[in-house]
N, C-alpha and C positions, 0 to 999 in steps of 0.2 A: 316688189313684193317683200313684205316683212317676214324675216325668218323667225321661227319659234323654236325655243329650246325644247328638247325632248322632256316630257314630264309636265310641261306647262307650269302653272303657278301652284305652289303649295299654300293652301289657305290656313291661316292661324286664327282659330276661334278664341273666345275669351279664355285665356290661360289654358288652352287645350292644344296639345301638340300631337297631331296624328302620327308623326314618325316615331313617337316615343312608346307606342303600344308594343307589348311583348310579342315576339314572333310566335306563330301558331305551333311551332315545334317545341316551344319551351315546356319543360316538364311541369305538370300540374302540382299544386301544393299537396303535401302528404297529410291527408286528413285521417287516414285509417290508424296510423301509429298513435297520435294523441288520444283517439277514441279508445283504442285497446289498452293503452297504458292506464287510462282512468278506470276502465272496466276492471282491469286486473287489480287495481288498488282498492276499489270499493266493492268488488264482488258482483257488480251488475252495471249495466250501462244506464245510469240514471238520466232523467230528462235533461237534455243539453240544448239550450236555445241557440239560434243562429249567431247571436252576439257572443255567447260563451264559446262557441266553436271558433269564431273568428279570433277571439282572444287566445285560444289554445294553440292555434296554428302559426307556424313561422313561415311567412311568405317571403319571396324574393321581392325587395322594394321595387325592382323594375316592373313588376307585374301591376303596379298601380301608378306607374309614371304617366303623367299627362291627364290624370283624372282629378278634376277639381283644382282648388288653389294649392300652390306648392307649399310644402312644409317650411321651406326657407322663407316664403312670404309671410306666413303666420308667425314664425319665430321672430322675424325682423319687426313685425307689428308690435309684438309683446315687449321685445327688448327696447324699442323706442319709447313705449309707454313707461317702462321702468326707468329708463334714463332720464326722462323729463321729470319724474317724481323726485329722483335723487338729486337732480340739479336745481330743484325749486326750493326745497325745505331744509331747515336745520333742526337739530334735536336737543341742543343744549338748553334752550328756553323751556321746552315742554318737559324735560327731565326735572327742572326746578319746580314747575307747576305741579307735576305729579307728586313730588316729595312734599310740597307744601299742602296739597289737598289731603294726602295721607295723614300727615301729622295733625292737621286741623280736624279731620274726622276722628282720629284717636283721642284728641283733646276733649271732645264732647262726651266721651264715654265716662260714666261714673259707676265703676263696678263696686259691688259690696266687698267687704274686707276679705272674705274667703276666696274671692276671685282676683284680688288685686295683684298678688305676686305672679300668677299665671298670665294675667293680662299684660303686665309690664314686660315679662319675658317675651311674649308673643310680639309686642310692638318693637322691642329692641332688636330681636332676632328676625323680625319680619317673617313669621311663620304662619301661613294661612290656616293650617290644620289646627293650631292652638286657638285661633279666633273661632273656628267652627266648633271646637269642643266647648268653649265658653257659651256660644249661642245655644247649644243643646242644653247646657246646664241651667239656662234661665227658666226653662219650663213654660214660658209664655211668649209665643211668637209676636204678640201684639204689644208687648211692653216697650217702654222707651229704651230700656237697656238692650233688648233684642234688636230693635231697629238701628240703634247706634252701632252695635257690634256688626250688623250686616253691612252698614255703610262703611265701616272701617275695613272690613274684609274686602269689599269691592274696590276701595281706594288702594289697598295694598296690592291687589291683583293688577289694577291699572298701572301702578308704579312698576311692577315687575315686567309687564308687557312692554312698556315704553323703554325700559332699560334694555330689554332684549332687542327692540327695534333699533336702538342706537348702536348696539354692538354687532348686530347681524348685517346691517346695511351701512354703507358709507355715503352719508349725505354731504353734499357740497354747496347747497343753496343758502339763502339768507332769510327766507320767509319763515316766520315762526308759526307754530301749530298750537291749537288747543288740545287738551287731553282727548276728548272724543274724536277730534279730527285725526290725531296721531294713531289712535286705535283703528280707525277706518283705513288709514293708509297702510298700516301694518298688515291688515287683512287683505288688502288689494295686492300688495307686494308678494305675499305668500301665495295668493292665487296665481299670480303671474309665474312664480317659480315652479309651482306644481304643473302648470300648463306647459312650460318650457321643457320640463322633464318628460312629460307625456309625449310631446312632439319629437323629442330626441329618440325616445323609444320607438315611436311609430315610424320614424324615418329609417331606423335600423331593421325593423321587422315587418313593416307594412301592416301593423296591427292598429288599424284605424279605430277599432272598437275601444281601445284604452283611453282615447281622448274624451274628456268630459265636455260634451257639446254644450250643455247648459252653462257651464263655467266660461267656456270660450266665447259664447254669445255675448257676454258682458263687455268684450273687448273688440271683437271682429264685426265687420259690417254685415248686415242681413244678407246681402248678395253672396258674400264669401261663405257665410254659414250655410246657405242653401246649397251651394256647390259642394261643400264639405259633407253635408248630409247625403247628397246624391252619391258622393264618392264612397261613403260608408255603406250605403245601400248596394252599390255595385259590387263592393268587396264581399258583402254578405251573400249576394246572389251568386257570385262566383264560387264561394265556398259551398253554398247549398247545392249548386249544380255538380260540382266536383264530388261532394259527399255522396250524391246519388250514383254517380258514375263509379265510385270506388266501393260501392256496396253498403253504404250507410243509408238504410231505407227509412224514410220519414214515417213516423207513426200515424195511425189513422186520425188521432185527435190533433195532429199538427204540432205536438209538443215533443221535441226530441227525436231521436233516431234509433233504429234497431240495427244490430250487426247481422248481416246476411252471410251465407256461405261464401259469396264473392269477396266480402271484406276479410273473412278468415284467410282465404287463399292469398289475397294481396299482402296481408300482414305477415303471414308465414313466409311468403317469398322474400319479403324485405328482411325478415330475421335471418333467413338462410344466406342471403346475399351479404349481410353484415358479418355473419359468423365466418363464412368461408373466405371472405375477402381478407381476413386477418391471417390466413395461412401464408407463411413465408415461401415465395416461389423457389428460393434456393434450398429449402429444406424438404418438406413433404409435398407441398403443392396439392391441388385437388385433382386427382387422376382416377379414372375408372380402374377398379381392381379386379375385374372379371378375367378369368383365365381361359384362353382358347384351348379346346381339347374336347374330350368326350364329355358331352353335357346334354342338357335338356332343351336348350334354346337353339334353334337352327338359324344359321346366318346365311346371307346371300353368297358370300365368298365360298369358293370350292377349293379342293386339294386332291391330289392323286390318292387313290385308295391305299391304305396300309393295313397289314395284317392286324386284325382285332377291331377295325372300324365296323360300326353297325351298318348293315345294308339298308336299314330303315331310312338313313340319310342319303341314299343314292340319288345322284343327279342324273336321271335316266336320259333326258335329251342330249346332254353333253357326252354321256357315255356312248350313245349310239353314233353320234357325229364322229367321235374319236375312232370308233371301230370302222366306219365307212372310209375315213381318211386313210387309215392304216391299211385296210384290206381292199380298197377300191370297190369294184362291182361284183366281188365274189359272192356266190350263193352256195350254201346257206351262210348267213353272216354269223361269224363266231367271235365272241367277246374274249379278249385277252385281259389279263390282270392289269396291264398298262393302260388299257382303255378306260377302266372304271374310274369314275370321279365321284367323290362324295362331298356333301356340304360340310363346311366347318361348323362346329357347334360351340356354344359358350356355356360354361358352368355357371349356373345362376341359383345358388342355394337359397332356401327360405330361412328366415330367422323369426323366432317368436320371442317377444319381449313383453314383460309386464313392468310398468313404471309405478313405483310406490312413492306417492307425494306426501310428505309429512305436513299435516295441517294442525298439529297440536298447538297448545297455547304458546309455547316458546318461539314459534315461527313468526310471531309478530316482531321479534327483535330485528331491528334494522331493515324491516320490510323484506325479510328473506322469502316470504310466501310469494311475493311478486316475481322474484327470480325463478322460483320453482314453476310457476304457471307459464312464464315466458319460455322456459326450457321445454315444457310439455307441448306447447303449441308449435315450437320450432321442430321438435322431433316428429310430431305427427305430420307436419308439412313436408319434412324430408322423406318420410316413408311413402306418403301419398304420391310425391312427385317422382321419386327415383327408385323406390323399392316397393311397388304396389302389391307384390305378392306376400310381403311380410305380415306377420301377425303382431298386433300391438294392442295392449290394454292398459288403461290408467286406473290406479287405485288410490283413493283418498284415505289417508291414515290419520286417525286421532284415537279416541278411546275405542272406537270400532274401526273396521275397514269397509269401504264401500267402493264398488265399481262405478266409474264415472265415464260418461261418453265425452268425446272431444268437445262437444258443444257445452258441456257442464263445467269444463275446467275453469272458465272465467268466473263462475259463481263460487268456486271453492275459496273459503276464507279460514284463517286460523281461528281456532275455537276460543271462546271467552273463558278465562280462568275463573272458576267458580269456588275454588277452595284455596285459601292463602295460608293454611296451617303448614308449619315446617315439617310435620310428621303426619303422614296419611296412611291408614291401613283400612281399606274398604274391600268388601266383596259382595257380590250380588248374584242371585240365582236367576239367570235370564230365561230359564224355562218357565218361570212363574208368569202366568198370563196376566196378572195384575200389574206387572212391571213392564214399562216401555222404555225404549232408548232415550226418549225425551226427558225422562226422570234421572238419567245417569249423567254424572259430571263429564263433560265432553273433552276436556283439554289434555288428557293423558296420552301417552304414546304407546300404541299397541302394535309393535312390530310383529309379534307372533301371529296375530290374526291377519295382518296384511300379507305375510309370507304364505299363510295357509290359503288365502283367497287367490293369491298369484299362482301358487302351485296347482290349485284346482283348475285354473284357466289355461295353464300351459301344458299340463300333463297329457292331454289328448291331441296336441298339435302334431301334425305329420312331418316333423322335422327334428333332427337331433340337436339343432342349434337353438337352445332355449336359455334365456337369461332373465334375471330379475335385476332391475336398476332401482336400488333403494336410496332415496334421498332423505337424509335426516340430519339432525344436529346433535344427537347424543344417544344415551342409553334408553332402553324401553322402561316404561313405568306402568304398563298394564298387560295382562295376558288372560287367556281362557284356559281353564282346566275342565274339559267337557262343557257343561252348560254354565259353569260358575265363572264370573268375571272378577278378576282381582285388579285393584287399583292401589299400587304401593309406591309411596314416595317418602324418602329418597329411593332411588332404584334399588331393588331387592334381588339377592341371588336367586330366589324362587322364580322371579320373572325372567331373569337371564337364562336360567336353565330351560324353562319352557320355550323360550325363543330359539335357543340353540337346538332343541329337539326338532323344532319345525325346520330349521336350516338343514339338519341332517336328513330329513325326509326329502327336502329339495335336492340335496346331493344324490340321494338314492335314485331319484328320477332323472338324474343327469342335468339338473338345472343349476346354472352358475349364478351366484349372487355378487354383483358389483355394487359397492357402497360409495356414494358421494357424500362425504362428510363436510357440512358447511359450518362456519363458525357460529358460536353462540356465547352469550355472556356467562353461561353456567358450564361450558364445556371444560372437561378435565382430562387428565391422562387416562383415567379409567374408560371414558367414552371412546378414546382412540384404541385402547387395547381390545375392548369389546368388538369394535368394528373389524379389527384385524382377525380376531378369532373366528368371527362369523364368515368373513370372506375366504379365509384360508380353508375352512371346513368344506367349501364348495369349489375350491380352486379359482376363486374370484379375486378381486383386487379392491383396494381402498384408495380413493382419490380425495385429496384435500384441496378445496377450492373456495375462493371467496364467492359470495352469492352472485355478484355481477358477472362472473365468468362461468357460471354453472351451465348455461345453454351451450357455450362453446365446447366445454370439456365433454359433456354428455354426447353431443353430436359427433365430435371428432372421434371419440372412443367407439361409437356405434359404427361409423364408417370403417375405422381401422379393424374392428372385430370382423366385419364382413370380408375384408381383404385377407385377414389371417385364416378365416374359414376356407376360402377358395384357393389359397396357395399352400 
């Protein structure tokens, strides 16, 4: 009886290795992050095709292992073709032919006296743009002079291309080439180089979509191309399936995707994971800051009763059991203070926060608006997941201030600058029914109006822990005085005074203003002084941070504030 090895025979199909498939536990590609990054940059999630999505996502190359012809096989095919070309031809002879053809074409040209000097300069210096200027000056495309100039320009271009061929590639063969043949070989070699670069990139990132299939089909066999197309289709199907699982919902017309609440949750979770993973374990770490003691949230753990504990938290079953154990079968059962057990409680204070997001014209600088939106989504994710009882509002600030829901944050964009004068003094009566906001220049910075809107939203919150997080890059340039809107640039003391009056009203209501000042090309010492004056007036603070660290600083400060409140 013949013995068989466990597992039998592993069949190897055409360039297909079943053992190379990724394990089912391998993490799926992250499709949500590229989608959100694009949405934050452009203000909406424009139509994104399957191929564009495949190009945007970084896959683990192991996830396409065993699908279709290997990248190494295709690379070797192209490199072999390139090697044969270089070992077959030489370029010394074709360089001479190109020079001779150029001078022969130039010798046929008979320019008029007024063009003679420019033509000789163009030929001697071999400047194509000068030949083009002379051709335009002829005024007649069908004249002999125009045709001769056109032929000279073409010969000059051929000469330059062949010189580039001989310097870019090292030919070692002996077979001579004609000028047209050399140009064709140059084009072929450049195609091979382009494909080799694409294959190298595809091997590193598994981005099969970046390979020019039409170009590759000129060199690869039809069977290999068919398998590669199937490979690309499988990658696109993988991404499409994962997109739907991660909350990217395909639109009804089949073009592009929509961002669903599930996608928001996944993206916010990844933001929080990235932010808090940067906390140094030896320093602060990420620990719960809740204080055990007299509070509003009842815990399962119990403790002996102490004077002052609320009887509302009495653990009645355990108290009765303690009394029975202590007094046995005595009747009537009398409770002693040592029998009484109460539930431990946790202090869980509520916080109310209004986040003011500067979307004035200057926020386009260095893409700062993207960092602001990323921070807002991360903060909303943190509160939803860990502090669901907290109050949070987002306010978009430009010439006006507008409340924005979390779903609208993606669409917020810095406003287009519509006035480029170095000195602007404008005012407008917004009570006039004939004037709408659409007629007003949108790119100014109205901190006063934003603070007013934030105060109105926070003042009725049933918690003393109220704060405004103001994210901006400098001084205010717009304010309201009753119904009159002022737009003043450079920043004017009148606007600063109105803004500080609103900050004083916030302080009167017990609202703290914390300012996150991000860098700008126009930021000056006066911007910093103003931020300090406003923060100090409400016992707040000023943070200086680069835009890319904004989300980390805001979230860390929010968590730290909660710890300070409860301790």
